[in-house]
Backbone as CSV, one residue per row, in Angstrom:
resi,resn,N_x,N_y,N_z,CA_x,CA_y,CA_z,C_x,C_y,C_z
1,UNK,2.469,-21.746,17.849,1.733,-21.273,16.681,0.292,-21.762,16.791
2,UNK,-0.033,-22.708,15.947,-1.394,-23.207,15.966,-1.369,-24.711,15.793
3,UNK,-2.514,-25.302,15.860,-2.617,-26.740,15.716,-4.062,-27.154,15.866
4,UNK,-4.295,-28.451,15.788,-5.669,-28.930,15.863,-5.750,-30.201,16.686
5,UNK,-6.917,-30.406,17.227,-7.357,-31.685,17.745,-8.572,-32.013,16.878
6,UNK,-8.453,-33.035,16.067,-9.515,-33.336,15.117,-10.809,-33.725,15.830
7,UNK,-11.923,-33.193,15.353,-13.219,-33.475,15.960,-13.544,-34.956,15.916
8,UNK,-13.229,-35.622,14.819,-13.542,-37.040,14.708,-12.495,-37.923,15.380
9,UNK,-11.401,-37.323,15.847,-10.360,-38.065,16.559,-9.687,-37.120,17.549
10,UNK,-10.324,-36.887,18.691,-9.794,-35.902,19.640,-8.439,-36.278,20.239
11,UNK,-8.010,-37.530,20.073,-6.709,-37.953,20.589,-5.570,-37.670,19.614
12,UNK,-5.899,-37.217,18.409,-4.878,-36.927,17.404,-4.544,-35.441,17.461
13,UNK,-3.266,-35.154,17.638,-2.827,-33.764,17.780,-1.884,-33.409,16.639
14,UNK,-2.054,-32.234,16.079,-1.138,-31.671,15.091,-0.777,-30.284,15.598
15,UNK,0.467,-30.141,16.029,0.918,-28.880,16.613,2.033,-28.303,15.757
16,UNK,1.918,-27.022,15.398,2.951,-26.328,14.640,3.776,-25.498,15.604
17,UNK,5.085,-25.746,15.617,5.986,-25.058,16.536,7.005,-24.273,15.728
18,UNK,7.018,-22.969,15.930,8.004,-22.114,15.252,9.123,-21.853,16.239
19,UNK,10.350,-22.125,15.813,11.442,-21.986,16.757,12.650,-21.303,16.170
20,UNK,13.590,-20.998,17.016,14.803,-20.313,16.570,15.841,-21.261,15.967
21,UNK,15.459,-22.501,15.732,16.406,-23.479,15.206,16.804,-23.181,13.774
22,UNK,18.009,-23.629,13.438,18.456,-23.589,12.047,18.333,-25.011,11.507
23,UNK,17.734,-25.143,10.337,17.574,-26.444,9.693,18.243,-26.376,8.327
24,UNK,19.135,-27.352,8.074,19.805,-27.473,6.773,19.501,-28.840,6.191
25,UNK,19.286,-28.882,4.883,19.071,-30.138,4.176,20.175,-30.281,3.145
26,UNK,20.855,-31.449,3.163,21.956,-31.719,2.239,21.587,-32.928,1.385
27,UNK,21.842,-32.805,0.079,21.589,-33.892,-0.869,22.684,-33.866,-1.921
28,UNK,23.287,-35.005,-2.177,24.350,-35.148,-3.180,25.464,-34.126,-2.949
29,UNK,25.766,-33.881,-1.686,26.849,-32.970,-1.333,26.514,-31.499,-1.434
30,UNK,25.275,-31.166,-1.766,24.866,-29.774,-1.933,23.839,-29.398,-0.864
31,UNK,23.954,-28.191,-0.343,22.943,-27.688,0.587,21.726,-27.285,-0.236
32,UNK,20.639,-28.013,-0.016,19.401,-27.789,-0.754,18.524,-26.769,-0.050
33,UNK,18.610,-26.749,1.279,17.815,-25.811,2.068,18.614,-25.396,3.289
34,UNK,18.446,-24.144,3.682,19.109,-23.614,4.872,18.200,-22.525,5.421
35,UNK,17.616,-22.771,6.592,16.621,-21.843,7.105,16.687,-21.695,8.617
36,UNK,16.412,-20.485,9.060,16.218,-20.203,10.489,14.746,-19.887,10.744
37,UNK,13.910,-20.246,9.789,12.477,-19.947,9.872,11.648,-21.219,9.709
38,UNK,12.134,-22.321,10.264,11.424,-23.595,10.144,10.196,-23.621,11.041
39,UNK,9.187,-24.344,10.585,8.033,-24.690,11.407,8.095,-26.200,11.576
40,UNK,8.084,-26.648,12.817,8.148,-28.078,13.092,6.756,-28.574,13.446
41,UNK,6.334,-29.637,12.749,5.041,-30.239,13.036,5.256,-31.407,13.984
42,UNK,4.593,-31.317,15.119,4.571,-32.410,16.088,3.190,-33.026,15.999
43,UNK,3.131,-34.241,15.428,1.856,-34.898,15.161,1.830,-36.258,15.841
44,UNK,0.713,-36.557,16.455,0.540,-37.828,17.149,0.909,-38.990,16.233
45,UNK,1.806,-39.852,16.712,2.173,-41.058,15.978,3.280,-40.894,14.957
46,UNK,3.836,-39.679,14.811,4.875,-39.425,13.818,6.040,-38.678,14.456
47,UNK,7.247,-38.881,13.906,8.368,-38.058,14.389,8.175,-36.612,13.927
48,UNK,8.810,-35.654,14.580,8.694,-34.251,14.158,9.145,-34.064,12.706
49,UNK,8.460,-33.187,11.994,8.786,-32.881,10.601,9.009,-31.378,10.488
50,UNK,10.120,-30.995,9.852,10.469,-29.589,9.675,10.003,-29.110,8.305
51,UNK,9.202,-28.065,8.305,8.720,-27.438,7.077,9.482,-26.126,6.906
52,UNK,10.097,-25.960,5.740,10.958,-24.812,5.480,10.324,-23.896,4.439
53,UNK,10.471,-22.589,4.612,9.906,-21.664,3.623,10.576,-21.846,2.264
54,UNK,9.776,-21.753,1.237,10.288,-21.969,-0.122,11.451,-21.046,-0.462
55,UNK,11.459,-19.833,0.065,12.544,-18.902,-0.259,13.880,-19.366,0.313
56,UNK,13.870,-20.308,1.257,15.104,-20.847,1.829,15.490,-22.197,1.229
57,UNK,14.804,-22.585,0.163,15.005,-23.888,-0.481,15.427,-23.679,-1.929
58,UNK,16.354,-24.495,-2.408,16.763,-24.458,-3.818,15.643,-25.059,-4.668
59,UNK,14.608,-24.281,-4.905,13.452,-24.767,-5.655,13.818,-25.146,-7.085
60,UNK,14.951,-24.617,-7.583,15.406,-24.979,-8.928,15.873,-26.435,-8.984
61,UNK,16.051,-27.072,-7.844,16.452,-28.488,-7.778,15.242,-29.416,-7.648
62,UNK,14.051,-28.828,-7.550,12.828,-29.611,-7.375,11.997,-29.600,-8.643
63,UNK,11.330,-30.717,-8.901,10.404,-30.818,-10.033,9.136,-31.513,-9.545
64,UNK,8.017,-30.857,-9.753,6.731,-31.429,-9.315,6.479,-32.767,-10.015
65,UNK,5.939,-33.700,-9.259,5.543,-34.993,-9.820,4.018,-35.073,-9.808
66,UNK,3.479,-36.147,-10.351,2.019,-36.324,-10.354,1.516,-36.957,-9.058
67,UNK,2.434,-37.358,-8.185,2.053,-38.009,-6.926,1.358,-37.017,-5.996
68,UNK,0.273,-37.468,-5.359,-0.458,-36.645,-4.405,-0.957,-37.547,-3.286
69,UNK,-1.079,-36.968,-2.090,-1.689,-37.694,-0.971,-2.629,-36.744,-0.250
70,UNK,-3.453,-37.327,0.611,-4.383,-36.528,1.408,-4.205,-36.868,2.872
71,UNK,-4.079,-35.854,3.700,-4.036,-36.010,5.152,-5.326,-35.416,5.715
72,UNK,-6.068,-36.165,6.516,-7.319,-35.633,7.055,-7.112,-34.476,8.027
73,UNK,-5.864,-34.235,8.429,-5.569,-33.177,9.396,-4.887,-31.965,8.776
74,UNK,-4.247,-32.156,7.606,-3.486,-31.056,7.008,-3.960,-30.682,5.604
75,UNK,-4.528,-31.615,4.859,-5.006,-31.323,3.514,-4.327,-32.185,2.463
76,UNK,-4.315,-31.692,1.227,-3.724,-32.411,0.098,-2.273,-32.011,-0.078
77,UNK,-1.416,-33.009,-0.238,0.016,-32.765,-0.412,0.422,-32.970,-1.861
78,UNK,1.220,-32.037,-2.360,1.851,-32.159,-3.677,3.292,-32.613,-3.441
79,UNK,3.853,-33.343,-4.401,5.194,-33.912,-4.239,6.141,-33.438,-5.325
80,UNK,7.430,-33.488,-4.982,8.485,-33.035,-5.872,9.634,-34.030,-5.862
81,UNK,10.252,-34.212,-7.019,11.502,-34.954,-7.104,12.639,-33.973,-6.858
82,UNK,13.751,-34.503,-6.402,14.931,-33.712,-6.074,16.071,-34.174,-6.961
83,UNK,16.726,-33.237,-7.654,17.820,-33.580,-8.559,19.021,-32.684,-8.320
84,UNK,20.182,-33.324,-8.159,21.469,-32.625,-8.129,22.396,-33.452,-9.007
85,UNK,22.936,-32.818,-10.045,23.800,-33.541,-10.978,23.040,-34.682,-11.611
86,UNK,23.619,-35.890,-11.564,22.952,-37.050,-12.160,22.182,-37.868,-11.121
87,UNK,22.017,-37.327,-9.930,21.295,-38.036,-8.864,19.900,-37.438,-8.684
88,UNK,18.872,-38.267,-8.827,17.481,-37.859,-8.671,16.774,-38.819,-7.727
89,UNK,15.962,-38.265,-6.844,15.123,-39.069,-5.973,13.686,-38.599,-6.167
90,UNK,12.816,-39.543,-6.535,11.414,-39.232,-6.771,10.685,-38.968,-5.454
91,UNK,9.792,-38.005,-5.473,8.897,-37.727,-4.347,9.636,-37.587,-3.021
92,UNK,10.752,-36.881,-3.040,11.573,-36.681,-1.842,11.076,-35.522,-0.992
93,UNK,10.229,-34.678,-1.589,9.803,-33.429,-0.956,8.294,-33.308,-1.127
94,UNK,7.638,-32.749,-0.107,6.211,-32.515,-0.236,5.831,-31.162,0.342
95,UNK,4.623,-30.722,-0.054,4.135,-29.424,0.376,2.611,-29.444,0.437
96,UNK,2.064,-28.814,1.468,0.619,-28.592,1.552,0.382,-27.190,1.006
97,UNK,0.083,-27.109,-0.281,-0.016,-25.817,-0.934,-1.281,-25.060,-0.558
98,UNK,-2.327,-25.798,-0.205,-3.563,-25.205,0.287,-3.945,-25.950,1.563
99,UNK,-3.198,-25.725,2.638,-3.465,-26.470,3.877,-4.782,-26.040,4.513
100,UNK,-5.300,-26.909,5.364,-6.500,-26.556,6.118,-6.215,-25.322,6.963
101,UNK,-7.246,-24.558,7.270,-7.119,-23.310,8.026,-6.354,-23.532,9.329
102,UNK,-6.614,-24.654,9.998,-5.990,-24.914,11.297,-4.468,-25.058,11.220
103,UNK,-3.943,-25.351,10.046,-2.496,-25.513,9.864,-1.977,-24.607,8.748
104,UNK,-2.561,-23.427,8.629,-2.201,-22.486,7.562,-0.718,-22.097,7.634
105,UNK,-0.074,-22.287,8.775,1.348,-22.003,8.908,2.229,-22.865,8.024
106,UNK,1.649,-23.888,7.372,2.420,-24.735,6.455,2.416,-24.205,5.025
107,UNK,1.593,-23.230,4.750,1.502,-22.686,3.384,2.843,-22.095,2.964
108,UNK,3.223,-22.341,1.702,4.479,-21.849,1.119,5.711,-22.486,1.765
109,UNK,5.539,-23.685,2.335,6.657,-24.412,2.957,6.744,-25.807,2.369
110,UNK,7.943,-26.382,2.447,8.153,-27.749,1.983,8.850,-28.557,3.075
111,UNK,8.670,-29.877,2.985,9.318,-30.796,3.921,10.034,-31.874,3.115
112,UNK,11.083,-32.439,3.712,11.922,-33.441,3.057,11.841,-34.768,3.809
113,UNK,11.765,-35.877,3.067,11.851,-37.192,3.692,13.294,-37.415,4.125
114,UNK,13.540,-37.662,5.410,14.916,-37.885,5.877,15.613,-39.047,5.161
115,UNK,14.870,-40.072,4.787,15.461,-41.242,4.136,15.824,-40.991,2.672
116,UNK,15.380,-39.857,2.113,15.624,-39.585,0.697,16.663,-38.491,0.464
117,UNK,17.187,-37.903,1.552,18.254,-36.923,1.440,19.444,-37.421,2.256
118,UNK,20.591,-36.791,2.080,21.793,-37.221,2.815,21.711,-36.844,4.280
119,UNK,21.167,-35.653,4.564,21.101,-35.210,5.962,20.082,-34.090,6.110
120,UNK,19.425,-34.099,7.269,18.644,-32.970,7.734,19.278,-32.603,9.069
121,UNK,19.978,-31.462,9.068,20.716,-31.040,10.267,19.923,-29.975,11.001
122,UNK,19.713,-30.194,12.299,18.971,-29.253,13.121,19.886,-28.762,14.218
123,UNK,20.070,-27.446,14.286,20.942,-26.850,15.323,20.085,-26.378,16.497
């Protein structure tokens, strides 16, 4: 797909890889996301992160929080809590709703913290 080498840090790479993989996210025994349209971000210094299209995610289980962060390579991230039944995890999901042009493939996608869900299964 696309990616960047930051001008102020040419050794930092952010690569978006679209693949035929199936990615499922499970939380509290429920499948929260199931997609064959994942974009995987391979970024220098970080493990790969799978971004899933919102239409493949149970968005009714997410609630936006006031938490925000900024990545100099991707833009501003908005965060969501995840709730199934009586189990809630704050800021378990994030999204670059207006990503930088170089990583526009992340628009309308969300990612899950592996430590805040039961499983992220990649086939």
